[in-house]
KEDO-300150 format. One record per residue (C-alpha): residue number from 1; residue in one letter; x, z, y; chain. Coordinates in steps of 0.05 Angstrom, whole numbers. Each point is the difference from the previous one (the first is absolute). Example, Ala and Ser with C-alpha at 12.3 -4.5 7.8 and 13.67 -1.06 7.14 Angstrom:
<seke pos="1" code="A" x="246" z="156" y="-90" unit="A"/>
<seke pos="2" code="S" x="27" z="-13" y="69" unit="A"/>
This chain:
<seke pos="1" code="M" x="-54" z="-649" y="-203" unit="A"/>
<seke pos="2" code="W" x="76" z="-23" y="-10" unit="A"/>
<seke pos="3" code="N" x="15" z="8" y="74" unit="A"/>
<seke pos="4" code="K" x="-25" z="76" y="-3" unit="A"/>
<seke pos="5" code="I" x="47" z="13" y="-65" unit="A"/>
<seke pos="6" code="V" x="54" z="-36" y="38" unit="A"/>
<seke pos="7" code="T" x="-15" z="45" y="64" unit="A"/>
<seke pos="8" code="W" x="-2" z="61" y="-39" unit="A"/>
<seke pos="9" code="W" x="59" z="-8" y="-46" unit="A"/>
<seke pos="10" code="N" x="44" z="-15" y="67" unit="A"/>
<seke pos="11" code="S" x="-25" z="67" y="29" unit="A"/>
<seke pos="12" code="T" x="7" z="39" y="-67" unit="A"/>
<seke pos="13" code="M" x="73" z="-22" y="-5" unit="A"/>
<seke pos="14" code="R" x="11" z="11" y="79" unit="A"/>
<seke pos="15" code="D" x="-26" z="63" y="3" unit="A"/>
<seke pos="16" code="R" x="46" z="30" y="-63" unit="A"/>
<seke pos="17" code="P" x="22" z="71" y="25" unit="A"/>
<seke pos="18" code="Y" x="77" z="6" y="6" unit="A"/>
<seke pos="19" code="A" x="32" z="40" y="-63" unit="A"/>
<seke pos="20" code="P" x="26" z="73" y="3" unit="A"/>
<seke pos="21" code="G" x="72" z="-8" y="13" unit="A"/>
<seke pos="22" code="R" x="-14" z="-42" y="57" unit="A"/>
<seke pos="23" code="Q" x="31" z="15" y="69" unit="A"/>
<seke pos="24" code="I" x="-39" z="-13" y="53" unit="A"/>
<seke pos="25" code="D" x="25" z="11" y="73" unit="A"/>
<seke pos="26" code="R" x="25" z="72" y="-7" unit="A"/>
<seke pos="27" code="Y" x="-54" z="21" y="-58" unit="A"/>
<seke pos="28" code="L" x="14" z="3" y="-73" unit="A"/>
<seke pos="29" code="I" x="-62" z="-20" y="-40" unit="A"/>
<seke pos="30" code="T" x="-12" z="45" y="-57" unit="A"/>
<seke pos="31" code="K" x="-69" z="-14" y="-18" unit="A"/>
<seke pos="32" code="V" x="-57" z="-44" y="13" unit="A"/>
<seke pos="33" code="L" x="-61" z="35" y="12" unit="A"/>
<seke pos="34" code="G" x="-52" z="-48" y="0" unit="A"/>
<seke pos="35" code="T" x="-35" z="-66" y="34" unit="A"/>
<seke pos="36" code="G" x="-56" z="-2" y="43" unit="A"/>
<seke pos="37" code="S" x="-41" z="-54" y="35" unit="A"/>
<seke pos="38" code="Y" x="53" z="-7" y="58" unit="A"/>
<seke pos="39" code="G" x="61" z="28" y="-19" unit="A"/>
<seke pos="40" code="I" x="50" z="34" y="-54" unit="A"/>
<seke pos="41" code="A" x="30" z="71" y="2" unit="A"/>
<seke pos="42" code="Y" x="59" z="27" y="-27" unit="A"/>
<seke pos="43" code="L" x="37" z="62" y="-6" unit="A"/>
<seke pos="44" code="A" x="70" z="-2" y="26" unit="A"/>
<seke pos="45" code="K" x="57" z="42" y="19" unit="A"/>
<seke pos="46" code="D" x="27" z="-3" y="76" unit="A"/>
<seke pos="47" code="L" x="74" z="-4" y="-18" unit="A"/>
<seke pos="48" code="T" x="13" z="28" y="69" unit="A"/>
<seke pos="49" code="D" x="-25" z="71" y="-21" unit="A"/>
<seke pos="50" code="G" x="-16" z="-7" y="-73" unit="A"/>
<seke pos="51" code="S" x="-79" z="12" y="19" unit="A"/>
<seke pos="52" code="D" x="-55" z="-25" y="-35" unit="A"/>
<seke pos="53" code="V" x="-45" z="-49" y="40" unit="A"/>
<seke pos="54" code="V" x="-57" z="-49" y="-9" unit="A"/>
<seke pos="55" code="L" x="8" z="-70" y="20" unit="A"/>
<seke pos="56" code="K" x="-60" z="-49" y="9" unit="A"/>
<seke pos="57" code="Q" x="14" z="-71" y="-4" unit="A"/>
<seke pos="58" code="V" x="-51" z="-59" y="27" unit="A"/>
<seke pos="59" code="K" x="-12" z="-45" y="-57" unit="A"/>
<seke pos="60" code="P" x="44" z="-63" y="3" unit="A"/>
<seke pos="61" code="S" x="-56" z="-42" y="-7" unit="A"/>
<seke pos="62" code="L" x="-38" z="33" y="67" unit="A"/>
<seke pos="63" code="R" x="52" z="-10" y="45" unit="A"/>
<seke pos="64" code="L" x="-25" z="-22" y="65" unit="A"/>
<seke pos="65" code="S" x="-72" z="8" y="-18" unit="A"/>
<seke pos="66" code="P" x="-50" z="45" y="27" unit="A"/>
<seke pos="67" code="K" x="10" z="47" y="-64" unit="A"/>
<seke pos="68" code="G" x="74" z="-1" y="5" unit="A"/>
<seke pos="69" code="E" x="48" z="27" y="59" unit="A"/>
<seke pos="70" code="A" x="-57" z="13" y="44" unit="A"/>
<seke pos="71" code="M" x="-31" z="47" y="-51" unit="A"/>
<seke pos="72" code="Q" x="65" z="35" y="-7" unit="A"/>
<seke pos="73" code="A" x="9" z="9" y="77" unit="A"/>
<seke pos="74" code="Y" x="-70" z="30" y="3" unit="A"/>
<seke pos="75" code="E" x="22" z="47" y="-53" unit="A"/>
<seke pos="76" code="Q" x="66" z="19" y="33" unit="A"/>
<seke pos="77" code="K" x="-46" z="14" y="66" unit="A"/>
<seke pos="78" code="V" x="-50" z="42" y="-44" unit="A"/>
<seke pos="79" code="L" x="53" z="47" y="-31" unit="A"/>
<seke pos="80" code="S" x="49" z="6" y="62" unit="A"/>
<seke pos="81" code="T" x="-67" z="28" y="39" unit="A"/>
<seke pos="82" code="L" x="-3" z="54" y="-57" unit="A"/>
<seke pos="83" code="S" x="25" z="67" y="-11" unit="A"/>
<seke pos="84" code="H" x="-27" z="37" y="-54" unit="A"/>
<seke pos="85" code="P" x="29" z="34" y="-54" unit="A"/>
<seke pos="86" code="Q" x="-34" z="-31" y="-64" unit="A"/>
<seke pos="87" code="I" x="7" z="-67" y="29" unit="A"/>
<seke pos="88" code="P" x="62" z="-48" y="-12" unit="A"/>
<seke pos="89" code="R" x="43" z="-17" y="64" unit="A"/>
<seke pos="90" code="W" x="21" z="-60" y="29" unit="A"/>
<seke pos="91" code="L" x="77" z="0" y="-2" unit="A"/>
<seke pos="92" code="H" x="11" z="-76" y="25" unit="A"/>
<seke pos="93" code="S" x="-3" z="-75" y="-19" unit="A"/>
<seke pos="94" code="F" x="53" z="-50" y="-9" unit="A"/>
<seke pos="95" code="T" x="1" z="-69" y="-28" unit="A"/>
<seke pos="96" code="Y" x="34" z="-25" y="-59" unit="A"/>
<seke pos="97" code="R" x="13" z="-69" y="-11" unit="A"/>
<seke pos="98" code="K" x="-67" z="-19" y="30" unit="A"/>
<seke pos="99" code="D" x="-28" z="56" y="-42" unit="A"/>
<seke pos="100" code="S" x="-40" z="54" y="49" unit="A"/>
<seke pos="101" code="F" x="7" z="72" y="-23" unit="A"/>
<seke pos="102" code="L" x="-30" z="62" y="31" unit="A"/>
<seke pos="103" code="V" x="34" z="65" y="-21" unit="A"/>
<seke pos="104" code="M" x="-38" z="62" y="-6" unit="A"/>
<seke pos="105" code="T" x="12" z="70" y="-31" unit="A"/>
<seke pos="106" code="F" x="-6" z="15" y="-78" unit="A"/>
<seke pos="107" code="I" x="-46" z="48" y="-32" unit="A"/>
<seke pos="108" code="D" x="13" z="20" y="-66" unit="A"/>
<seke pos="109" code="G" x="-56" z="9" y="-49" unit="A"/>
<seke pos="110" code="P" x="-60" z="-30" y="-45" unit="A"/>
<seke pos="111" code="T" x="-58" z="-28" y="43" unit="A"/>
<seke pos="112" code="L" x="-72" z="27" y="-18" unit="A"/>
<seke pos="113" code="E" x="-15" z="-63" y="-42" unit="A"/>
<seke pos="114" code="E" x="66" z="11" y="-46" unit="A"/>
<seke pos="115" code="A" x="-14" z="70" y="-5" unit="A"/>
<seke pos="116" code="L" x="-78" z="-12" y="-16" unit="A"/>
<seke pos="117" code="F" x="13" z="-58" y="-54" unit="A"/>
<seke pos="118" code="D" x="74" z="4" y="-20" unit="A"/>
<seke pos="119" code="Q" x="3" z="79" y="3" unit="A"/>
<seke pos="120" code="M" x="-66" z="8" y="-19" unit="A"/>
<seke pos="121" code="I" x="-11" z="67" y="54" unit="A"/>
<seke pos="122" code="T" x="-76" z="23" y="3" unit="A"/>
<seke pos="123" code="V" x="-31" z="25" y="61" unit="A"/>
<seke pos="124" code="D" x="-52" z="42" y="6" unit="A"/>
<seke pos="125" code="E" x="-53" z="4" y="52" unit="A"/>
<seke pos="126" code="Y" x="31" z="47" y="42" unit="A"/>
<seke pos="127" code="S" x="77" z="-13" y="-4" unit="A"/>
<seke pos="128" code="A" x="-28" z="-73" y="16" unit="A"/>
<seke pos="129" code="A" x="-41" z="34" y="61" unit="A"/>
<seke pos="130" code="R" x="66" z="30" y="19" unit="A"/>
<seke pos="131" code="L" x="50" z="-75" y="-5" unit="A"/>
<seke pos="132" code="M" x="-54" z="-27" y="34" unit="A"/>
<seke pos="133" code="K" x="3" z="41" y="56" unit="A"/>
<seke pos="134" code="K" x="74" z="-10" y="10" unit="A"/>
<seke pos="135" code="I" x="-8" z="-75" y="-10" unit="A"/>
<seke pos="136" code="A" x="-55" z="5" y="52" unit="A"/>
<seke pos="137" code="E" x="46" z="40" y="51" unit="A"/>
<seke pos="138" code="I" x="45" z="-59" y="-2" unit="A"/>
<seke pos="139" code="V" x="-50" z="-50" y="8" unit="A"/>
<seke pos="140" code="A" x="-34" z="40" y="60" unit="A"/>
<seke pos="141" code="H" x="73" z="0" y="33" unit="A"/>
<seke pos="142" code="L" x="3" z="-73" y="-1" unit="A"/>
<seke pos="143" code="H" x="-73" z="-4" y="30" unit="A"/>
<seke pos="144" code="E" x="28" z="51" y="58" unit="A"/>
<seke pos="145" code="H" x="52" z="-57" y="13" unit="A"/>
<seke pos="146" code="R" x="-52" z="-54" y="1" unit="A"/>
<seke pos="147" code="L" x="23" z="-32" y="-63" unit="A"/>
<seke pos="148" code="I" x="-30" z="-17" y="-62" unit="A"/>
<seke pos="149" code="H" x="25" z="-8" y="-72" unit="A"/>
<seke pos="150" code="R" x="-41" z="-46" y="-35" unit="A"/>
<seke pos="151" code="D" x="30" z="14" y="-63" unit="A"/>
<seke pos="152" code="V" x="-8" z="68" y="-24" unit="A"/>
<seke pos="153" code="R" x="5" z="-4" y="-71" unit="A"/>
<seke pos="154" code="I" x="29" z="39" y="-61" unit="A"/>
<seke pos="155" code="P" x="67" z="-52" y="3" unit="A"/>
<seke pos="156" code="N" x="9" z="17" y="72" unit="A"/>
<seke pos="157" code="V" x="2" z="77" y="-11" unit="A"/>
<seke pos="158" code="I" x="65" z="29" y="-26" unit="A"/>
<seke pos="159" code="W" x="5" z="72" y="-29" unit="A"/>
<seke pos="160" code="H" x="64" z="35" y="14" unit="A"/>
<seke pos="161" code="N" x="15" z="75" y="6" unit="A"/>
<seke pos="162" code="D" x="-74" z="15" y="-8" unit="A"/>
<seke pos="163" code="E" x="-22" z="-41" y="60" unit="A"/>
<seke pos="164" code="P" x="-32" z="-64" y="11" unit="A"/>
<seke pos="165" code="Y" x="34" z="-59" y="41" unit="A"/>
<seke pos="166" code="L" x="-34" z="-59" y="22" unit="A"/>
<seke pos="167" code="I" x="48" z="-63" y="1" unit="A"/>
<seke pos="168" code="D" x="-15" z="-82" y="8" unit="A"/>
<seke pos="169" code="F" x="-23" z="-10" y="65" unit="A"/>
<seke pos="170" code="G" x="-3" z="-72" y="-1" unit="A"/>
<seke pos="171" code="L" x="-72" z="-7" y="12" unit="A"/>
<seke pos="172" code="A" x="-6" z="51" y="52" unit="A"/>
<seke pos="173" code="R" x="-26" z="-13" y="69" unit="A"/>
<seke pos="174" code="F" x="-10" z="33" y="69" unit="A"/>
<seke pos="175" code="L" x="-71" z="0" y="18" unit="A"/>
<seke pos="176" code="G" x="-16" z="-62" y="46" unit="A"/>
<seke pos="177" code="D" x="52" z="-48" y="-33" unit="A"/>
<seke pos="178" code="S" x="-23" z="-60" y="-39" unit="A"/>
<seke pos="179" code="P" x="1" z="11" y="-74" unit="A"/>
<seke pos="180" code="T" x="46" z="-32" y="-51" unit="A"/>
<seke pos="181" code="Y" x="-63" z="-44" y="-25" unit="A"/>
<seke pos="182" code="S" x="-30" z="-46" y="48" unit="A"/>
<seke pos="183" code="A" x="-72" z="13" y="3" unit="A"/>
<seke pos="184" code="E" x="-26" z="-67" y="-33" unit="A"/>
<seke pos="185" code="A" x="58" z="19" y="-55" unit="A"/>
<seke pos="186" code="L" x="-35" z="75" y="-7" unit="A"/>
<seke pos="187" code="S" x="-73" z="-28" y="-8" unit="A"/>
<seke pos="188" code="D" x="23" z="-36" y="-63" unit="A"/>
<seke pos="189" code="Y" x="9" z="76" y="-30" unit="A"/>
<seke pos="190" code="H" x="-53" z="45" y="-29" unit="A"/>
<seke pos="191" code="S" x="-29" z="48" y="43" unit="A"/>
<seke pos="192" code="E" x="41" z="53" y="-32" unit="A"/>
<seke pos="193" code="K" x="75" z="-40" y="17" unit="A"/>
<seke pos="194" code="Q" x="-29" z="-13" y="73" unit="A"/>
<seke pos="195" code="L" x="-3" z="82" y="6" unit="A"/>
<seke pos="196" code="K" x="60" z="16" y="-31" unit="A"/>
<seke pos="197" code="R" x="34" z="-51" y="56" unit="A"/>
<seke pos="198" code="E" x="-38" z="25" y="59" unit="A"/>
<seke pos="199" code="V" x="42" z="17" y="54" unit="A"/>
<seke pos="200" code="A" x="-40" z="65" y="14" unit="A"/>
<seke pos="201" code="P" x="-5" z="77" y="-33" unit="A"/>
<seke pos="202" code="S" x="-49" z="-24" y="-51" unit="A"/>
<seke pos="203" code="S" x="50" z="-39" y="-37" unit="A"/>
<seke pos="204" code="D" x="42" z="59" y="-16" unit="A"/>
<seke pos="205" code="L" x="-62" z="50" y="-10" unit="A"/>
<seke pos="206" code="F" x="-20" z="-55" y="-46" unit="A"/>
<seke pos="207" code="A" x="66" z="-6" y="-39" unit="A"/>
<seke pos="208" code="L" x="2" z="86" y="-5" unit="A"/>
<seke pos="209" code="G" x="-67" z="-6" y="-36" unit="A"/>
<seke pos="210" code="H" x="25" z="-48" y="-50" unit="A"/>
<seke pos="211" code="F" x="66" z="45" y="-3" unit="A"/>
<seke pos="212" code="F" x="-42" z="57" y="-12" unit="A"/>
<seke pos="213" code="L" x="-29" z="-30" y="-62" unit="A"/>
<seke pos="214" code="F" x="64" z="-19" y="-29" unit="A"/>
<seke pos="215" code="L" x="20" z="74" y="3" unit="A"/>
<seke pos="216" code="L" x="-65" z="25" y="-31" unit="A"/>
<seke pos="217" code="Y" x="-6" z="-56" y="-52" unit="A"/>
<seke pos="218" code="S" x="78" z="42" y="-26" unit="A"/>
<seke pos="219" code="S" x="-46" z="43" y="-40" unit="A"/>
<seke pos="220" code="Y" x="-57" z="-39" y="-28" unit="A"/>
<seke pos="221" code="T" x="-7" z="-13" y="-68" unit="A"/>
<seke pos="222" code="P" x="-48" z="-69" y="-20" unit="A"/>
<seke pos="223" code="D" x="-44" z="4" y="-50" unit="A"/>
<seke pos="224" code="E" x="25" z="-61" y="-44" unit="A"/>
<seke pos="225" code="N" x="-69" z="-18" y="-23" unit="A"/>
<seke pos="226" code="A" x="-28" z="12" y="65" unit="A"/>
<seke pos="227" code="S" x="-14" z="-66" y="49" unit="A"/>
<seke pos="228" code="E" x="38" z="1" y="76" unit="A"/>
<seke pos="229" code="Q" x="-36" z="31" y="50" unit="A"/>
<seke pos="230" code="S" x="13" z="28" y="75" unit="A"/>
<seke pos="231" code="W" x="42" z="48" y="20" unit="A"/>
<seke pos="232" code="E" x="-57" z="41" y="20" unit="A"/>
<seke pos="233" code="Q" x="-27" z="-1" y="-70" unit="A"/>
<seke pos="234" code="E" x="72" z="12" y="-41" unit="A"/>
<seke pos="235" code="L" x="27" z="51" y="44" unit="A"/>
<seke pos="236" code="S" x="-30" z="73" y="6" unit="A"/>
<seke pos="237" code="L" x="16" z="14" y="69" unit="A"/>
<seke pos="238" code="S" x="-24" z="65" y="51" unit="A"/>
<seke pos="239" code="P" x="-49" z="-15" y="48" unit="A"/>
<seke pos="240" code="A" x="46" z="-2" y="57" unit="A"/>
<seke pos="241" code="I" x="56" z="-43" y="-31" unit="A"/>
<seke pos="242" code="H" x="-55" z="-48" y="-21" unit="A"/>
<seke pos="243" code="A" x="-28" z="-2" y="69" unit="A"/>
<seke pos="244" code="M" x="70" z="-15" y="28" unit="A"/>
<seke pos="245" code="I" x="12" z="-57" y="-48" unit="A"/>
<seke pos="246" code="R" x="-62" z="-31" y="29" unit="A"/>
<seke pos="247" code="R" x="15" z="4" y="68" unit="A"/>
<seke pos="248" code="L" x="73" z="-28" y="-4" unit="A"/>
<seke pos="249" code="L" x="-34" z="-65" y="-41" unit="A"/>
<seke pos="250" code="Q" x="-55" z="-5" y="48" unit="A"/>
<seke pos="251" code="L" x="-51" z="12" y="-49" unit="A"/>
<seke pos="252" code="D" x="-34" z="53" y="48" unit="A"/>
<seke pos="253" code="P" x="13" z="10" y="79" unit="A"/>
<seke pos="254" code="P" x="77" z="-13" y="3" unit="A"/>
<seke pos="255" code="Y" x="56" z="42" y="32" unit="A"/>
<seke pos="256" code="H" x="22" z="-32" y="65" unit="A"/>
<seke pos="257" code="T" x="69" z="43" y="-3" unit="A"/>
<seke pos="258" code="V" x="46" z="27" y="-50" unit="A"/>
<seke pos="259" code="K" x="-6" z="67" y="34" unit="A"/>
<seke pos="260" code="Q" x="-81" z="3" y="-17" unit="A"/>
<seke pos="261" code="F" x="32" z="-10" y="-74" unit="A"/>
<seke pos="262" code="L" x="45" z="49" y="8" unit="A"/>
<seke pos="263" code="C" x="-51" z="52" y="23" unit="A"/>
<seke pos="264" code="D" x="-31" z="-6" y="-62" unit="A"/>
<seke pos="265" code="L" x="54" z="0" y="-46" unit="A"/>
<seke pos="266" code="E" x="23" z="65" y="33" unit="A"/>
<seke pos="267" code="D" x="-76" z="30" y="-5" unit="A"/>
<seke pos="268" code="Y" x="11" z="-17" y="-78" unit="A"/>
<seke pos="269" code="L" x="59" z="26" y="-8" unit="A"/>
<seke pos="270" code="R" x="-8" z="74" y="40" unit="A"/>
<seke pos="271" code="E" x="-65" z="7" y="-44" unit="A"/>
<seke pos="272" code="S" x="33" z="-15" y="-64" unit="A"/>
<seke pos="273" code="N" x="55" z="48" y="21" unit="A"/>
<seke pos="274" code="H" x="52" z="-24" y="-59" unit="A"/>
<seke pos="275" code="S" x="72" z="25" y="-3" unit="A"/>
<seke pos="276" code="N" x="67" z="-6" y="-28" unit="A"/>
<seke pos="277" code="I" x="-32" z="-72" y="-35" unit="A"/>
<seke pos="278" code="R" x="55" z="-55" y="-16" unit="A"/>
<seke pos="279" code="P" x="-21" z="-66" y="34" unit="A"/>
<seke pos="280" code="W" x="-12" z="-33" y="-71" unit="A"/>
<seke pos="281" code="S" x="18" z="2" y="-69" unit="A"/>
<seke pos="282" code="Q" x="27" z="-38" y="-59" unit="A"/>
């Protein structure tokens, strides 16, 4: 037990983020954006031109580990092959005092997690379907380039200028490449986690199903006296949306491609024929 405590303490101390105001190479850190499993993200100013960028640092405790520089190098490979207006662009990479950094374009705006839980926005069914179409189109673009994101979640979508932007490609993998976990390690996870980490379109489709539910639950008011029920019991959904989510979650014969899901979404939106509707309200 003591060894575990010492290990945890050492990694925690080593992985303390650089403080705002610190200059790293030609970048001045202005904010710590967050810490993930593999890295630390910062908002920084490029002192050469004054632009805002994102620095992504490999955790010092993971230096030379399979989850360290190797994962960052793969993320660089992924981002450098993509060119999409709603995906961050890789700018360059560098090393500073043994710390490895990835530099990306900065996208200003709240994540959908912040919008849903901090700003308390609500999304009706039609607006949720419109938003899902925009997000699914980004995912379809990735799949056309044989790339699986494997982490399509509300913290990884930023809302900027009325458009969603998909970020965090740390777990992304090209079809045919090995996953971040070995088969032996992945077998220890429950079936849902295994599905989420597959290097296959089914991974992102499954994630889109949960993403859809997060949006739909924003306008749900629970009965404090009622026991917790399944989403099918709690949400009042149209038959079309209900059927789509069941297919995304593989409860019914699943979609094989994101384009199949998009076809159903487009049919629903065309038949609903709403216009001039805001994506959400507070």
